[in-house]
N, C-alpha and C positions, 0 to 999 in steps of 0.2 A: 844416882851419882855415886859410883863405887870408888873411883880413884881419889886418893887424898888431895891431890892438887886441884882437881875439879871441884871438890867440896869446899876447899879453902878459898878458891877464887869466888865461887858463888856466894859463900857466907859473907865474905868481905863486901862484895857488891851489894848484897841484900842489906847489910848493916848501914852502909854508906848512903843508900838511897832514902832511908827513913820512910816517910809517907809518900815520896814521889815515885813515879814509874821508873825513873832511872837516875843514878847519881851523876854529879858533874865529873867530867874527865879528870879534873884536878883533885877530886876527892879520893881517887884511888891511890892508896899509899903503898908503894913498892915494899916498904919495910914490913907491912902487915901481912904480905903474902910472899915473903922472902924465899921460903922453901919451894914455892910453886912458880917463881919467876921464869925459870928455864922452860916451863911448859906453857907460858902465856904469850899472847900477842895482842896487838891493837890493829884494827882495820879502819880505814877511812873510806867512806862511800856515801850512800844515800839513795833515794829514789831515782832510778834511771841511770845510776852511775855504778861502775864496777867497784867491788870491795877490795881495796888494795892494802897490802901490809904496810903499816907505818913502822912497826917494829915487830920482831919475833924473837922469842927466847932461844937459848942455845940448843936445847933438846928438840924443839920444833924444827929448827934449821938442820940439826944433825940427822933427823929422820929422812930428810930429802937431800942431804949432803950438799947444801948450798945456802947462801944468804937469801932470805925471802923478801927483804924489804923492797917495796915497789911492785911485787908480783900480784897478780889477780888471785884471790883466795879460791875462786871457783875453778881455776885452771888446775888446782891440785886434785880435783875430783874427776872420776870417770864420767864420761858423757851420759851414761845410764842413770847417774845420780843427780845430774845438774838441774833437772826440772824441780826436784824436791829442794835442792839448794836455793834456787830462785825464790821459792815460797818461804824458806826459812829466813833468808836475808831480808826479804820484804817484810816479814813479820817483825823482825828485830828493828828495822829502820822505821817502819811506818806504824806498826801496832804496839811498839814499846813493850814487847815481851821477849823473853829469852828462849833459847833452845839448848837442850842437852841431848846427845845422841851417841851412837856407836857406829864404827866403821872398821873396815879391814883393808890391809894393803900387803902386797908381797914385794920382794926386792925386784926392781925393774930388770935386773940382769941375772937373776937367780936361775939355776937350772929348773926344768919343769918338775922334777921330782926332788923332794927334800929341801925345797927352797925356804920353807917356813913362812908363816903368815903373821903379820903384826895386827893385833886387835887393839884398836884405839878408842878412847872416849873423847868427846869434844864438847865444848861449851861456847855459846855465843850470847852476849848480853848487851843491851843498849846502854849508851852513855850520852850525857848531855854535853854539848860542845858549842860554844858561842851562842848559847840560848836555844839551840835546836837539839832535839833528841833523835838519835839514829845516824847522825853524820859520822859518829865514831862508835866502834863496837869493841868491847873487851872480850877476848876469847882465850880458850885454853885447849890444848891438844896433847894427850898423854897416852903412852902405851899402857894398856891394862893387861895383866897377866905376864907370862914369860916374855922377856925381850928376845926377839929372834937374833940368831947369830950374825946376820948380815947388817944389823942396824948400826949406822955410823960409818960402815965401810962401803955399802952400796946404797944408792938412793931408793926410797920406797916408790913403788909404782903409784899410779893415781888411786886415790881413796875410793872405796866402794861403800856406799851408805847401807847400813844394816837396820837402823831404826832410829827414831827420835821422838821427843815429846817437848811440849812447850812448858816453860816455867816463868814465874814472875808474879807481879802484883795481882793479876786478874785470872790466873790459871789455876785450876784445881791441881795441887801437887800430887794427888793420889792417882792421877791418870798414868797408865803404863806407856812404855815406848810404842810408837807405831812401827810395826814390822814392815820392812820393805821386801816384798816377795815378787815372784814372776808375774802374778796377776795384779795389776793396779786396782786399788779399791779406794773409795772416798775416804779422805782424812776427816777426823772430827776434832773440833775444838770445844771442850767443855769449859765454860767460863763461870767465874763467880763474880763477875763485874760487868761493865758495859760491853756491848757488842764490838767486835773488831771489824775493821774495814780493810780488805785486802785488795791490792791492785793487781797482783798476779792471779790469773784465772786459769782454771783447768777446763777440759772439754766438758760441755754440758751433757753429752750423751753418756758420761760415766755415772750419772746420778739416777737413782730411782725417782719416780714422780713423787713430789711432796704430798703429804696428806691434805685433804680439803681444808681450806682456811688457814693453811700453814705455809703458803708460798713465800711470805715475807720473812719467815724464820730460817729459810735455807739459802745460804749464799753459795751458789755453785756447789762444790763438794765439801763445804764446811758447814757443819751443823752447829748452830749458835743457840746457847741458852742464856737469857738475861737474868739479872738479879744477883743478890748477895752483896758482899763487901765491895765498896768502891774506894779507890785510893787516889 
């Protein structure tokens, strides 16, 4: 988490959740993250439902040159990144963990040469709403590094995922970002708490065979380690 807005939103979420996996929606205090509000957003969704913007900060909307309320969050991303986005959203909604990651975007109408690329950092965190965790998500999206000349004047193209990692109560914070490259590889989740249950599945043939006696330890292309602190 390099961007100050991303760190501020995560730190507030982490304080407000206390010993729970996720804080209540009403526990998020806009005044406590005032300087990051323009980079934040709230999604409404859940298992089997699209993640729609309930609200979005002014800098998030300015990056795409339009009001985002009611739009599908996944539609902002390139089709090549949407499989990973499905996993991330399922993890937030069902597994009660957060995601921090990096992406890039160019101006959708910029010339081929010299158009400039926007490097962005994003954050997705679960919230508790009406007694259920995951039907609301707190997010942030901020340009990291130099702001391209076209930002605010031309809409960004669809975001291309560069890497991500899981954060939250049961995730080892020392894990690096998973790089997204031309050759897909199994993702790993290194846990310090109970095992996670993912509904989104990847192709079984991407996995090497599990070691003898360890078949129940490997869930598709997620490698799970039990034990450690439980919250």
